[in-house]
Steps between C-alpha positions, in 0.01 A plus 500: 500500500367436148751491214539805277666532160841539659475169686742260333561153630584248230616766249715702734821384332380550141758689297793402722722291276717392794212366714511171314836415662472345845754743657291806399174324580624418850606865550143599408348261751470173314488184720477708822141390551596138428687484829189613684283250310728205574460571868119490471280194515360406155141528624568852618616608157188346346290692752666831408446437131131426564464819707672701222216448249763419239317371189649315211635737238494247218135535399244351739570725799453219749618544862860383523482413869184298454660316206801410714264368766368237262823296531427198723661525840818296556540418129842334471583667168374836378606708196483872431489596129527852375295553187721729286347380172363847426322471166168684522490756212524845651694384808867570547558563871658177627784511250587852619485391864733208436739714298536789744471322834557125479624475858169631639326214320750250634463635855121484467521140382729393787273658759189350341666159472588516871139582579387201296783270613589455135854383424521454125350794314486638150472813289329415170598780266378553147759373251507817291615707795869440439604836653303430818611136518870600487450761771297268723729199467802713591310632804410147606867395470606800710242414765640147525854634531400733781315231690147634450408186308604143580526302822485661842437853373677756719534231772126480545464128419269589210573354157377657177603409149391699199506395131434733212318311226440642151170433325466452127265787414148370548232739627314208656792438735409817686209292638638349819421135441624514136816660641545218744457241220761685295733514802468123531598455132147427385291671237390842626130429540279591797396246755152431626431651841451384769747399622645850509878551492511596867394143575653310209722700269860463379612137501184416690600716797315805647607801298440876519527694177538874537564786261827700491349824632314313772814340641702823481252661746558240769820650645324831561218323683739311726710813559221744588210272582183387330291780649733763353479340153119466517468867587678597177209376294123533500247243628611143457805595289828575678806670366564676171439371151712498182325583176664494157326740264529462123301610198394849402649710785776759496706335775463120508693316765513290817376684812463407867195685630245505781199285414269795563609667178231492229550406138427857396764636736741232379455599137484878539737566789749217499515424128458856367164443331404333174739560215439741208235685701247222454250356743475156670277252336572191707734386773598137561563498876713194565640332190304412185313214671300756695172660371550870414383826663346768284549875517236574759493509876658155479838678471439656841532157665820422694751244375432294815383136466152512651408828331503323163308180566225331689563295813393190314650344188444718191191390309500645147164633387338427163555783258188677370459848347522767770591255779783621725694343787329580832624833633237537772528479879820304551654642182554157346723539195547128439868530424819452704822675597677194361874524452520877499537536123303814413451547127355835387319521165425842354185617320639413158558136589336246270334290773414199281862479382632534858269220612604278208866547602417393857305197383784401266733488800277276705424269206875457453575445867227251586661174604221305330414284801138623536267486202309821584824699511679327214211530259329807647811724500563402141145598403522827691815583304347402165175686542657809656750511213212484257337801669830689528583449129164632382343165424268481797152347486183639668489232768872503583456699824259245640721220364806636681303540822366147473850354441637696795224373727576144389858541615460695827499276805536181300877449498757357744689827530419867452645541148158437352351760729786734409383496139129500572487783755664772284296386201177544692621821658585665168180376336297643786664837539598565137226324308452802265856458375430140399163595353664774292763261368237247403274765345792629289564146381136466398515824298807382314326176409198687366719735300 
């Protein structure tokens, strides 16, 4: 049956300080499913994951089972890498998952590695997460001591090694190919694709990169079946979803919820409404790289992946007065569920200043490899700062839109798009805020 708000899978052990120890985790069911998985054929596990409609929880929402299927058959060496380099502003779920239930992640990785026939595997964790790193490394050590990791796991003949690797704090290393370069000891810059990592990834071998939340769902799929997991969610999205809500709400936090819940329900019923009795002005639905929703019927859209985007790659529209994202027919919002980082902005938010802050982040984090991103993000930051500080010029809105269009779709990785899309989204939906800031600047000059 479909999930409700009481359905808790990956967050079931949140708040239990003892669940991080392997003894308590085992008493709560940790590694029980691993025994079942080790007795299954790898292809059968992949088939269950495909049937589950599990989609990547790191941002793109791509089918996990389909992604696993890209690994060439009979590859002699395959790697599984967990992307724990959580760095999208507004996103803070993976660090909580690793802190409260590290053994569920480890079990998910072992099962997934068995399905992929991957022996040497890695968790790439953001360097600043010292609390989570200490917890995770201890859990890995315990798993080795108990025989869940290593050679001939539980007498099954399966070998799985797991290394926890700390990154050095670069946002770009959240992009899977930049992460792989960093893991190899190279500069953290994205690679050209194809070849995709599933064909040629870490050390030149086929590699699957999955998010923390994604891998932690795998034990439930193996335990209860892909069909059961698929039924929990709507349409092509199986399971539950974690959202981390921040900004102007009374009760911010990390919540595991059914994907049928709308943004309005999330804000009003789960998070206690907007603080200080104010109203919503904008909602960023999946980390600051996603275009915003405004306070209209857009907030009545579910947090599910397909509800927020088109079936094709997002194509930003040119910004013109009065032009809006297409809300007709298929309800195309031209945004994405992303990493689950929901940021709520109230009706007293200075939108130009908020946008400037976002652009400042992307300009700082660009790796500099692609000229459109390196130069374009810098210009977006400079021009948006000019507008935010009351020095805007009459043509700055069109200038910002033109710069964003010059970046979008013209870079090796999605960081350029991550700056361009929210820029275009805010300009389109909140153009009057930018016009007011520029008009006020003009009046001051005249005076």
